[in-house]
ZADO-1210 file (C-alpha; in nm, 4 decimals, padded with zeros to 6 digits):
<atoms>
<atom x="11.1525" y="08.2161" z="07.5419" code="UNK" pos="1"/>
<atom x="11.5296" y="08.2547" z="07.5821" code="UNK" pos="2"/>
<atom x="11.4758" y="08.5772" z="07.7765" code="UNK" pos="3"/>
<atom x="11.2820" y="08.3992" z="08.0512" code="UNK" pos="4"/>
<atom x="11.5643" y="08.1466" z="08.0846" code="UNK" pos="5"/>
<atom x="11.8363" y="08.4116" z="08.1133" code="UNK" pos="6"/>
<atom x="11.7619" y="08.5218" z="08.4668" code="UNK" pos="7"/>
<atom x="11.4442" y="08.3767" z="08.6166" code="UNK" pos="8"/>
<atom x="11.5547" y="08.4816" z="08.9670" code="UNK" pos="9"/>
<atom x="11.5420" y="08.8513" z="08.8774" code="UNK" pos="10"/>
<atom x="11.1841" y="08.8202" z="08.7514" code="UNK" pos="11"/>
<atom x="11.0740" y="08.6324" z="09.0626" code="UNK" pos="12"/>
<atom x="11.2420" y="08.8875" z="09.2901" code="UNK" pos="13"/>
<atom x="11.0573" y="09.1609" z="09.1002" code="UNK" pos="14"/>
<atom x="10.7270" y="08.9828" z="09.1625" code="UNK" pos="15"/>
<atom x="10.8026" y="08.9609" z="09.5362" code="UNK" pos="16"/>
<atom x="10.8855" y="09.3328" z="09.5475" code="UNK" pos="17"/>
<atom x="10.5682" y="09.4262" z="09.3608" code="UNK" pos="18"/>
<atom x="10.3640" y="09.2521" z="09.6250" code="UNK" pos="19"/>
<atom x="10.5240" y="09.4625" z="09.8967" code="UNK" pos="20"/>
<atom x="10.5194" y="09.8018" z="09.7214" code="UNK" pos="21"/>
<atom x="10.1778" y="09.9153" z="09.8399" code="UNK" pos="22"/>
<atom x="10.2699" y="09.8476" z="10.2017" code="UNK" pos="23"/>
<atom x="10.6083" y="10.0158" z="10.1556" code="UNK" pos="24"/>
<atom x="10.4518" y="10.3270" z="10.0027" code="UNK" pos="25"/>
<atom x="10.1787" y="10.3509" z="10.2646" code="UNK" pos="26"/>
<atom x="10.4358" y="10.3166" z="10.5420" code="UNK" pos="27"/>
<atom x="10.6141" y="10.6286" z="10.4200" code="UNK" pos="28"/>
<atom x="10.3014" y="10.8423" z="10.3802" code="UNK" pos="29"/>
<atom x="10.2232" y="10.8910" z="10.7471" code="UNK" pos="30"/>
<atom x="10.3804" y="11.2313" z="10.6844" code="UNK" pos="31"/>
<atom x="10.3109" y="11.4305" z="10.3646" code="UNK" pos="32"/>
<atom x="10.5504" y="11.3551" z="10.0805" code="UNK" pos="33"/>
<atom x="10.5670" y="11.4407" z="09.7124" code="UNK" pos="34"/>
<atom x="10.6728" y="11.1844" z="09.4548" code="UNK" pos="35"/>
<atom x="11.0453" y="11.2515" z="09.4443" code="UNK" pos="36"/>
<atom x="11.0824" y="11.2754" z="09.8225" code="UNK" pos="37"/>
<atom x="10.8883" y="10.9497" z="09.8554" code="UNK" pos="38"/>
<atom x="11.1162" y="10.7798" z="09.6013" code="UNK" pos="39"/>
<atom x="11.4196" y="10.8985" z="09.7977" code="UNK" pos="40"/>
<atom x="11.2766" y="10.7814" z="10.1311" code="UNK" pos="41"/>
<atom x="11.2012" y="10.4372" z="09.9899" code="UNK" pos="42"/>
<atom x="11.5396" y="10.4062" z="09.8194" code="UNK" pos="43"/>
<atom x="11.7237" y="10.5059" z="10.1379" code="UNK" pos="44"/>
<atom x="11.5420" y="10.2241" z="10.3170" code="UNK" pos="45"/>
<atom x="11.6307" y="09.9640" z="10.0535" code="UNK" pos="46"/>
<atom x="11.3145" y="09.9781" z="09.8410" code="UNK" pos="47"/>
<atom x="11.3952" y="10.1694" z="09.5228" code="UNK" pos="48"/>
<atom x="11.0969" y="10.2334" z="09.2964" code="UNK" pos="49"/>
<atom x="11.0799" y="10.3680" z="08.9438" code="UNK" pos="50"/>
<atom x="10.8781" y="10.6805" z="08.8637" code="UNK" pos="51"/>
<atom x="10.6727" y="10.4807" z="08.6145" code="UNK" pos="52"/>
<atom x="10.5655" y="10.2509" z="08.8972" code="UNK" pos="53"/>
<atom x="10.5284" y="10.5034" z="09.1785" code="UNK" pos="54"/>
<atom x="10.3137" y="10.7723" z="09.0179" code="UNK" pos="55"/>
<atom x="10.0438" y="10.5370" z="08.8836" code="UNK" pos="56"/>
<atom x="10.0381" y="10.3659" z="09.2247" code="UNK" pos="57"/>
<atom x="09.9895" y="10.7010" z="09.4016" code="UNK" pos="58"/>
<atom x="09.7073" y="10.7945" z="09.1626" code="UNK" pos="59"/>
<atom x="09.5422" y="10.4559" z="09.2167" code="UNK" pos="60"/>
<atom x="09.5644" y="10.4799" z="09.5967" code="UNK" pos="61"/>
<atom x="09.4345" y="10.8370" z="09.5831" code="UNK" pos="62"/>
<atom x="09.1452" y="10.7230" z="09.3641" code="UNK" pos="63"/>
<atom x="09.0686" y="10.4408" z="09.6076" code="UNK" pos="64"/>
<atom x="09.0242" y="10.6996" z="09.8816" code="UNK" pos="65"/>
<atom x="09.3142" y="10.5982" z="10.1083" code="UNK" pos="66"/>
<atom x="09.5283" y="10.9064" z="10.0442" code="UNK" pos="67"/>
<atom x="09.4705" y="11.2761" z="10.0706" code="UNK" pos="68"/>
<atom x="09.6622" y="11.4961" z="09.8305" code="UNK" pos="69"/>
<atom x="09.7127" y="11.8661" z="09.7747" code="UNK" pos="70"/>
<atom x="09.9271" y="12.0864" z="09.5555" code="UNK" pos="71"/>
<atom x="10.1819" y="12.3023" z="09.7351" code="UNK" pos="72"/>
<atom x="10.4069" y="12.5755" z="09.6091" code="UNK" pos="73"/>
<atom x="10.7081" y="12.6148" z="09.8331" code="UNK" pos="74"/>
<atom x="11.0683" y="12.6520" z="09.7193" code="UNK" pos="75"/>
<atom x="11.0482" y="12.5576" z="09.3533" code="UNK" pos="76"/>
<atom x="10.7788" y="12.4203" z="09.1276" code="UNK" pos="77"/>
<atom x="10.4313" y="12.3184" z="09.2461" code="UNK" pos="78"/>
<atom x="10.4332" y="11.9683" z="09.3944" code="UNK" pos="79"/>
<atom x="10.1518" y="11.7333" z="09.4787" code="UNK" pos="80"/>
<atom x="10.1898" y="11.6078" z="09.8349" code="UNK" pos="81"/>
<atom x="10.0277" y="11.2821" z="09.9424" code="UNK" pos="82"/>
<atom x="09.9558" y="11.1514" z="10.2916" code="UNK" pos="83"/>
<atom x="09.7408" y="10.8879" z="10.4542" code="UNK" pos="84"/>
<atom x="09.3873" y="10.9833" z="10.5460" code="UNK" pos="85"/>
<atom x="09.1867" y="10.7901" z="10.8061" code="UNK" pos="86"/>
<atom x="09.1045" y="10.5135" z="10.5579" code="UNK" pos="87"/>
<atom x="09.4726" y="10.4939" z="10.4645" code="UNK" pos="88"/>
<atom x="09.5764" y="10.4662" z="10.8285" code="UNK" pos="89"/>
<atom x="09.3285" y="10.1799" z="10.8729" code="UNK" pos="90"/>
<atom x="09.4529" y="10.0096" z="10.5558" code="UNK" pos="91"/>
<atom x="09.8142" y="10.0454" z="10.6688" code="UNK" pos="92"/>
<atom x="09.7282" y="09.8848" z="11.0024" code="UNK" pos="93"/>
<atom x="09.5463" y="09.5959" z="10.8316" code="UNK" pos="94"/>
<atom x="09.8217" y="09.5348" z="10.5770" code="UNK" pos="95"/>
<atom x="10.0889" y="09.5566" z="10.8473" code="UNK" pos="96"/>
<atom x="09.9089" y="09.2852" z="11.0455" code="UNK" pos="97"/>
<atom x="09.8706" y="09.0736" z="10.7322" code="UNK" pos="98"/>
<atom x="10.2378" y="09.1228" z="10.6500" code="UNK" pos="99"/>
<atom x="10.3414" y="09.0163" z="11.0001" code="UNK" pos="100"/>
<atom x="10.1328" y="08.7001" z="10.9757" code="UNK" pos="101"/>
<atom x="10.2718" y="08.6252" z="10.6303" code="UNK" pos="102"/>
<atom x="10.6306" y="08.6723" z="10.7482" code="UNK" pos="103"/>
<atom x="10.5657" y="08.4303" z="11.0336" code="UNK" pos="104"/>
<atom x="10.4088" y="08.1753" z="10.8012" code="UNK" pos="105"/>
<atom x="10.6905" y="08.2038" z="10.5490" code="UNK" pos="106"/>
<atom x="10.9542" y="08.1715" z="10.8215" code="UNK" pos="107"/>
<atom x="10.7917" y="07.8459" z="10.9311" code="UNK" pos="108"/>
<atom x="10.7701" y="07.7191" z="10.5742" code="UNK" pos="109"/>
<atom x="11.1275" y="07.8119" z="10.4913" code="UNK" pos="110"/>
<atom x="11.2544" y="07.6482" z="10.8095" code="UNK" pos="111"/>
<atom x="11.0647" y="07.3360" z="10.7093" code="UNK" pos="112"/>
<atom x="10.8295" y="07.3192" z="11.0061" code="UNK" pos="113"/>
<atom x="10.5219" y="07.4347" z="10.8172" code="UNK" pos="114"/>
<atom x="10.3570" y="07.5615" z="11.1375" code="UNK" pos="115"/>
</atoms>
């Protein structure tokens, strides 16, 4: 109980970020990326993500049929590269539109106009 009172803002910020992670990940998979390179790309753009969050998310999206993946051996160990397939491109477009509408709605709410 005391833990939830220590820093409720941090927990709420984490919930907001979680809601945006799928869109953030999809946005970076227009070009093939492996896990570490994807983590770096997201972190450089202000959206750091832990390995324990990213890899299960990639497996889930792959299982849902919105990503294509393949193992590659280049310079170093084998790496699994992920990228959007046609279904992923369509999902990214839909979620981007939804995000834009949500941002507009929230801006109105936060400004107090509600419209």
